C-alpha positions as CSV (number, residue, x, y, z in Angstrom):
1,M,-66.9,88.9,82.3
2,T,-68.7,91.3,84.6
3,S,-66.7,90.5,87.7
4,P,-64.6,93.4,89.2
5,L,-61.8,90.9,89.9
6,R,-59.8,89.9,86.9
7,A,-56.9,87.5,86.8
8,E,-54.4,86.6,84.1
9,V,-52.5,83.3,84.1
10,Y,-49.3,82.8,82.3
11,F,-47.6,79.5,81.9
12,T,-43.9,79.4,81.3
13,N,-42.0,76.2,80.7
14,M,-38.8,76.2,82.7
15,K,-37.1,73.2,81.1
16,V,-34.1,73.4,78.8
17,F,-35.0,73.8,75.2
18,P,-32.3,71.9,73.4
19,N,-31.2,71.7,69.8
20,L,-32.3,75.1,68.6
21,T,-30.4,76.0,65.4
22,W,-28.6,79.2,64.4
23,G,-26.9,80.1,61.2
24,T,-26.1,82.9,58.8
25,R,-28.7,83.3,56.1
26,D,-26.2,85.0,53.8
27,P,-22.5,84.7,53.7
28,V,-20.7,87.3,55.9
29,A,-17.6,89.2,54.6
30,F,-14.5,88.4,56.5
31,R,-10.9,89.7,56.1
32,D,-8.6,86.7,56.2
33,R,-4.9,87.3,56.9
34,E,-3.9,84.8,54.2
35,L,-6.7,84.7,51.7
36,G,-7.9,88.3,51.8
37,L,-11.5,89.2,51.8
38,I,-13.7,86.1,51.7
39,R,-17.3,85.3,52.6
40,L,-18.1,82.8,55.3
41,R,-21.2,80.9,56.4
42,A,-21.6,79.6,60.0
43,F,-24.0,77.2,61.6
44,G,-24.6,75.7,65.0
45,I,-27.0,74.8,67.8
46,F,-27.9,76.3,71.1
47,N,-29.9,75.4,74.2
48,I,-31.9,77.9,76.3
49,R,-34.1,77.9,79.3
50,V,-36.3,80.5,81.0
51,V,-34.6,81.6,84.3
52,Q,-36.7,84.6,85.2
53,P,-40.4,84.0,84.1
54,V,-41.7,87.4,85.0
55,L,-38.9,89.2,83.1
56,F,-39.4,86.8,80.2
57,I,-43.1,87.5,79.9
58,N,-42.8,91.3,80.4
59,S,-39.8,91.8,78.1
60,L,-40.2,89.3,75.3
61,V,-43.6,87.8,75.2
62,G,-45.5,91.0,75.9
63,T,-49.2,91.0,74.8
64,Q,-49.0,88.0,72.5
65,G,-51.2,85.1,73.6
66,V,-48.7,82.4,72.6
67,Y,-45.0,82.7,72.0
68,T,-43.6,79.5,70.6
69,T,-40.1,78.1,70.8
70,D,-39.7,78.5,67.1
71,S,-40.5,82.2,67.1
72,I,-38.1,82.8,70.1
73,A,-35.4,80.7,68.3
74,E,-35.8,82.8,65.1
75,Y,-35.3,86.0,67.0
76,L,-32.4,84.6,69.0
77,N,-30.8,83.3,65.8
78,R,-30.6,86.9,64.6
79,V,-29.0,88.0,67.9
80,I,-26.4,85.2,67.7
81,V,-25.5,85.9,64.1
82,S,-25.2,89.6,64.8
83,R,-22.8,89.0,67.7
84,F,-21.0,86.2,65.8
85,N,-20.1,88.6,62.9
86,D,-18.5,91.1,65.4
87,F,-16.9,88.2,67.3
88,M,-15.2,86.7,64.2
89,G,-13.6,90.0,63.3
90,E,-12.2,90.4,66.8
91,K,-11.0,86.8,67.4
92,I,-9.9,85.2,64.2
93,D,-7.1,86.1,61.8
94,T,-7.4,83.3,59.3
95,I,-9.9,80.5,58.6
96,F,-7.0,78.0,58.6
97,D,-7.0,78.3,62.4
98,L,-10.7,77.6,62.8
99,P,-11.0,73.8,63.2
100,A,-8.8,73.7,66.3
101,K,-10.7,76.6,67.9
102,Y,-14.3,75.7,67.7
103,N,-14.7,74.8,71.4
104,D,-12.9,78.0,72.5
105,L,-14.9,80.1,70.0
106,S,-18.2,78.5,71.2
107,D,-17.3,79.3,74.9
108,D,-16.3,82.9,74.2
109,L,-19.3,83.5,72.0
110,K,-21.6,82.1,74.7
111,A,-20.1,84.4,77.3
112,S,-20.6,87.4,75.1
113,L,-24.2,86.5,74.4
114,Q,-25.1,86.0,78.1
115,R,-26.1,89.6,78.6
116,D,-28.3,89.6,75.5
117,F,-30.2,86.6,76.8
118,T,-30.5,87.6,80.4
119,Q,-32.2,90.9,79.5
120,F,-35.1,88.7,78.4
121,G,-35.0,86.4,81.4
122,L,-33.4,83.6,79.4
123,G,-30.3,81.6,80.1
124,L,-28.1,80.3,77.3
125,T,-27.1,76.9,78.7
126,D,-25.0,75.8,75.7
127,L,-23.9,77.1,72.3
128,Y,-22.0,75.1,69.7
129,I,-20.4,76.0,66.4
130,N,-20.9,73.2,64.0
131,S,-19.3,74.7,61.0
132,I,-17.7,77.8,59.5
133,T,-17.3,77.4,55.8
134,P,-16.1,79.5,52.9
135,P,-17.9,79.3,49.5
136,P,-17.2,76.3,47.3
137,E,-14.8,78.2,45.0
138,V,-12.7,79.2,48.0
139,Q,-12.8,75.6,49.3
140,K,-11.5,74.4,45.9
141,A,-8.7,76.9,45.9
142,I,-7.7,75.8,49.5
143,D,-7.8,72.1,48.3
144,D,-5.6,73.0,45.3
145,K,-3.1,74.8,47.4
146,S,-2.9,71.9,49.9
147,R,-2.3,69.5,47.1
148,L,0.6,71.6,45.9
149,G,2.0,71.8,49.4
150,V,2.2,68.0,49.7
151,F,4.6,67.8,46.8
152,D,7.4,70.2,47.8
153,N,10.0,68.5,45.5
154,L,8.8,67.7,42.1
155,N,11.8,65.5,41.4
156,E,11.1,63.3,44.4
157,L,7.5,63.0,43.2
158,L,8.6,61.9,39.7
159,M,11.1,59.4,41.1
160,M,8.4,57.9,43.4
161,K,6.0,57.6,40.5
162,A,8.6,55.9,38.3
163,A,9.5,53.5,41.1
164,M,5.8,52.6,41.6
165,A,5.4,52.1,37.8
166,L,8.4,49.8,37.7
167,E,7.1,47.8,40.7
168,S,3.7,47.5,39.1
169,A,5.2,46.4,35.8
170,S,7.4,43.7,37.4
171,Q,4.4,42.3,39.3
172,S,2.2,42.1,36.2
173,Q,5.1,40.5,34.2
174,G,5.6,38.0,37.0
175,K,1.9,37.0,36.7
176,Q,2.3,36.6,32.9
177,V,5.3,34.3,33.4
178,R,3.4,32.2,35.9
179,A,0.5,32.0,33.5
180,L,2.7,30.8,30.7
181,V,4.3,28.2,33.0
182,W,0.9,26.9,34.0
183,E,-0.2,26.6,30.4
184,W,3.0,24.7,29.5
185,V,2.6,22.3,32.5
186,S,-1.0,21.6,31.8
């Protein structure tokens, strides 16, 4: 270590790092047009790759000897969740519209995150939203509301149940008659 020439070597893997997870640790408050104020949790996956190694090393890695994928993913998870919270407030009115919009939401969120990732020399190759869910008590209320919506006319429901009961009774009585005939024949 007495040489006047000193060299530092950094190795940066340029492959795509797939299947990194992101998600909200705590539920996030969201004002829903139909349900009012509710809390949501969201989860997904993302893929990254280093596109500018020198910028990546100088801006993110710094003086650390080793910077693992897990530590980068943990930091980027916080960035994604922060942007996601703002994004939900701007793009979504009600959670009832969410399932049909996951692909569009993923694409728009990915576009809004590109600047955050490029400042570290990273490229966000893919971002997917796997689920956005309300708490269990809100899910139960939604299920109850949908059950009531199925039966618009209570009279029709009662008539249908009565018809099904009559049909079931006639089928079981027919079986009894057949059983009696079989016993009489044998």
